[in-house]
C-alpha positions, 0 to 999 in steps of 0.5 A: 196358291193352290192347296196341297191335299196331303199328309205332311211328309213323316206323318200318316193316318192309319185307317182299318185294318192297320189301325186295328192291328195297332190297337191290338198291340197297344193292348197287349203292351199295356196289359203287360205293363199293368201285370208287372206293376207299372202304373200309367202317367199321362205328360203334355205334347208340349214342354218349354223349350229349356227343358229339352235342351242338353243341359237337362240330360245326365251327360249335359251333351246333345243327343240325335233326339234332342237335336231332331225336336220340333221347336214353336213359339206360343202367341206370348213368344215363349220358346217351346217344342213338341215332346220327343220322348218321355223320359226327361218329362219325368226329371220335371215331374219329380221337381214338381212332385217330390213327395211320389213314393219310391220305388215308382213304377210308370208306363206311358204309351203316346205320341212323340214328335222328331224332325229326322229323316224318314225311313222304314219304321220311322216316322216323324209322329211315332207312338212310344212305349215306355216303362220305367222303375224310379228309385230302386238301384238294385239290378232286379229293376234292371232284369225286370225291365228285360223280362217284361219286354221278353213277355211283350214280344212272346205274346206278339209272336216274335221270337227271333230276337237276342238280348244284348247286354252291357254296362256303360261304366264297364264301357268307360273303364275299357276305353280308359285302360287304353289310356284314350282320352277322348272317351266320348268320342270313341263312344260316339264312334262305337255307336256307329258299328251297325250303321257304318260297319267295323272298318269304316268305324276303326278307320274314324277312330284314328282321328282320336286315338293311335293305330295301337290303341284301337287294336288294343281296344278292340282286342280287349272288347273280345275279352269274356266278362269274367276277365273284366270282373277279375281284373276289377273293371268298374261295372263288370260285377253289375252286368254279371248280377244282371246275367244271373238275375235273368237266368232266374226269369229263364232269360238267356242274354249276350254280353256285347261290349261295344253297345254304347246307346244314347250318350246323354242318358245311360250310366249303367246296365244297358240293353237291347233287343236285337233281331237276329234276322235282320241284325237291327235293334227292336227295343232298347233301354237301360239305367239312367241314374243322373237324369231324373234328379236332375232339378233337385240336385239329387241323384235318383236311380231309374231304370226303363225300356222303350220301343216304338209301335212303328218300328214293331210293325215295320221290322216284324210284320210277317210275325205280327201278321199272326196277331189276332185283332178285333172284329168291329162290328162283329154283327150287322143288324139288318132291319126290315122296317123294324127300327124299334126293335133293331134298336132294343136289340142293338142296346142289349147286345152293347149292354153285354159288350157285343159290338154291333151296328144297324142298317136298313134297306135291301138285304142284298146291299146289306149283306154286301156292305157286311162282306166288304167291311169283313163283318163276320156275322149278319142278324135279319130283323122282320116281322117273322122273327118279331112274332117267333122271338127268334133272330136269324143269325147268318155266319158270313164266312160259312154262309150258315143260318141259324134261329137263336133266342135273344138269350142264345145269341148273347150267350154265343157272343158275350165272352167275345168281349171287343 
C-alpha cells in the first residue's frame, strides 16, 4: 500500500509568515483577556464520551458541535472523544473542584476538533479562544464579555462589524405568544435564516405552525424592544439592561429578535459580532446558566464568548494584513572565523530579549539567506570588528551600514522585545 504523504483533510500546517500572524493574534487576545481579569485554564484534549453527550448540555438536546465530535477508544476499551469545545468541560471542573471561589473568570486558548464539513475559515482542527465568567448572574458580566471582544477587534483593526443581541427567554416568549407548541423546532428553523434565507425558512416553518401563526410570528419580531418590555415579555428587561450597560462602555448594539445561537446551551442574553460587509457571524456568546452546575444539581450562572483564530484570519484577511507580526530572528550574526566572539555576542543579545541567529561562511550567501528569510538586520563579525570593539550593523532594507559599540547595539534593539 502506497503511503499518502499529505495532511489529513480538514487539518493543516502553519508555516511562517502565517504561523507568526497566528501567534500575533493569540498574543493580542491573551493580552486583553488578562487586562479584563480572566485567568488561564488548561483542559485535556480527550474526555470520556459520556461527558460530551447531549445529557451534559443545559437543554439536553444534541447540537451540531456535539454530533460532530471525534470518537475513539483507548487500550482499555473506554469510549473517549476529542475535545470539540471548552464550555462543557467547565461542568466537569466544577464537579471536581467544588471550592472554586465565585465569580470565576477564566480564559482558554487551544485546539478543538470537529468532524464536520470544511469550508473557508472552518477546519477540523481549530484554535478556539474562550472567555467565561462563572458565578455572576448580573448583566455586568454579559456587558464585560461584549466589551472585551470589542477591544480585541479594535486592536486587530477589524472595525466593520455590528453587535447583534437577543435573549433566549424573550424568543421563547415570542414563539409561545403565537401559541406555537413546537418551540424548539421553530428555533431550529429560525437559526437557519442566514444560511437558507427568509423565504425558505418560512416555508420550513409550515411543518410546525399555520400560515397565520408564521405571519404573526414575523410581525412580532419586527416590534421594538420597548414593545416587549411594555407587554411584560420574559427576558425583555434583561436585554434592556444589557443595552444600557453597553452604552456606558460606549458600545452600540442592535436588537435582533430572530437570533437563536446554540440550542443546547443558551438561557438568557445572547450576542453576535456580525461582519457587515459579509453578513457573517465572526464571534458569538451568551449566558448559559444551566450548564456549569449540571453534575452537582445546582444552577450556576455563567456567560462567555468564543471565536476561532481560523475564522478571524479567513473572514478578516484584509484587516489582519496590517497586523504587525514579530520578526524572528531580528539579527543575523555573520561570523568570519570568530565563533567564540559570535557566541558571546549572541548570548548578550538574547539576555536583552533580542532575537538573533549565528551563521558562518561567505558573506554573500549569508546576506542572501537574510534576504530570503526577511531578517531585517545583519552584523558582520571579523577580526577588525573585534579589535575596534565595534560591530558593523547592516540594515537589510536600506543597505545602510553603521559601526556601533556593544552598548549602542543593545540599546537600539532592546525595546523591541520578541
